[in-house]
C-alpha positions as CSV (number, residue, x, y, z in Angstrom):
1,X,-33.8,54.6,93.9
2,X,-36.1,54.2,90.9
3,X,-33.8,56.3,88.8
4,X,-30.9,54.0,89.7
5,X,-32.9,50.9,88.6
6,X,-34.0,52.6,85.3
7,X,-30.4,53.7,84.6
8,X,-29.1,50.2,85.2
9,X,-31.7,48.7,82.9
10,X,-30.9,51.2,80.1
11,X,-27.2,50.7,80.6
12,X,-27.6,47.0,80.6
13,X,-29.6,47.1,77.3
14,X,-26.8,49.2,75.8
15,X,-24.1,46.8,77.0
16,X,-25.9,43.7,75.8
17,X,-26.9,45.1,72.4
18,X,-23.5,46.7,71.8
19,X,-21.6,43.7,73.0
20,X,-23.6,41.5,70.6
21,X,-23.1,43.9,67.7
22,X,-19.3,44.0,68.4
23,X,-18.8,40.3,69.0
24,X,-21.2,38.6,66.7
25,X,-22.4,41.1,64.1
26,X,-23.6,38.2,61.9
27,X,-26.2,37.3,64.6
28,X,-27.4,40.9,65.0
29,X,-27.6,41.3,61.2
30,X,-29.6,38.0,61.0
31,X,-32.1,39.4,63.5
32,X,-32.5,42.4,61.3
33,X,-33.0,40.3,58.3
34,X,-29.7,41.0,56.6
35,X,-26.5,38.9,56.2
36,X,-22.9,39.9,56.7
37,X,-22.0,37.2,54.2
38,X,-23.7,39.0,51.4
39,X,-23.0,42.5,52.7
40,X,-19.5,42.3,54.1
41,X,-19.4,46.0,55.0
42,X,-22.4,45.4,57.3
43,X,-20.1,43.7,59.8
44,X,-17.9,46.7,60.0
45,X,-20.9,49.1,60.5
46,X,-22.4,46.8,63.2
47,X,-19.1,46.7,65.0
48,X,-18.9,50.5,65.0
49,X,-22.4,50.6,66.4
50,X,-21.3,48.0,69.0
51,X,-18.3,50.0,70.2
52,X,-20.3,53.2,70.5
53,X,-23.1,51.4,72.3
54,X,-20.8,49.6,74.8
55,X,-19.0,52.8,75.6
56,X,-22.3,54.6,76.1
57,X,-23.5,51.7,78.3
58,X,-20.3,51.9,80.5
59,X,-20.6,55.6,80.8
60,X,-24.2,55.4,81.9
61,X,-23.6,52.5,84.3
62,X,-20.8,54.5,86.0
63,X,-22.7,57.8,86.3
64,X,-24.9,59.0,89.1
65,X,-28.5,59.7,88.2
66,X,-28.7,63.3,89.5
67,X,-30.2,66.5,88.2
68,X,-27.9,68.3,85.8
69,X,-25.9,65.2,84.8
70,X,-25.1,65.6,81.1
71,X,-24.8,61.8,80.6
72,X,-28.3,61.3,81.9
73,X,-29.7,64.2,79.9
74,X,-28.1,63.0,76.7
75,X,-29.9,59.7,76.8
76,X,-33.0,61.2,75.3
77,X,-31.1,62.7,72.4
78,X,-29.1,59.5,71.7
79,X,-32.1,57.2,71.8
80,X,-34.4,59.6,70.1
81,X,-31.9,59.9,67.3
82,X,-31.6,56.0,67.1
83,X,-35.4,55.8,67.0
84,X,-35.6,58.4,64.2
85,X,-32.9,56.5,62.2
86,X,-34.8,53.2,62.6
87,X,-38.0,54.9,61.4
88,X,-36.2,56.2,58.4
89,X,-34.8,52.8,57.6
90,X,-38.3,51.3,57.9
91,X,-39.9,54.0,55.7
92,X,-37.2,53.7,53.0
93,X,-37.4,49.9,53.1
94,X,-33.6,49.6,53.8
95,X,-34.2,46.6,56.0
96,X,-36.8,43.8,55.7
97,X,-40.0,44.9,57.4
98,X,-39.6,42.5,60.4
99,X,-36.0,43.6,61.0
100,X,-36.9,47.3,60.7
101,X,-39.8,46.9,63.1
102,X,-37.4,45.2,65.6
103,X,-35.0,48.1,65.3
104,X,-37.8,50.6,65.8
105,X,-39.2,48.7,68.8
106,X,-35.9,48.4,70.6
107,X,-35.0,52.0,69.9
108,X,-38.4,53.2,71.1
109,X,-38.2,51.2,74.3
110,X,-34.7,52.7,74.9
111,X,-36.1,56.2,74.3
112,X,-39.0,55.6,76.7
113,X,-36.5,54.4,79.3
114,X,-34.4,57.6,78.7
115,X,-37.5,59.8,79.1
116,X,-38.5,57.9,82.3
117,X,-35.0,58.2,83.7
118,X,-34.8,61.9,83.1
119,X,-38.3,62.4,84.7
120,X,-37.3,60.3,87.7
121,X,-34.1,62.4,88.2
122,X,-36.0,65.7,87.9
123,X,-38.6,64.8,90.4
124,X,-36.2,63.3,92.9
125,X,-35.6,65.4,96.0
126,X,-32.1,66.6,96.5
């Protein structure tokens, strides 16, 4: 039961963040400290992120949190890579400090949820 709740929380975060990036990239960009008005290509990049994240959210929401499920297993890789990318952006100064820290924080929470989900699935009794 705990794995189902963790899965739903992580899927919900994916759906909300992806939906916002897809529907209102200027708002997401603003939270990160950048403007789609001054960087028009940013809207496209955020919408690509949004589509990817919404599809991953739907996929996770629909899957069963059971041992051996590749969708569950891949959550660690996906969110770990997102966290690494956010850390690189922070280190290179490609976003304002506050926006980069927000990206790192959100990605790190998602990674922690992914690790927790996989741990819960592995320790659940068949």
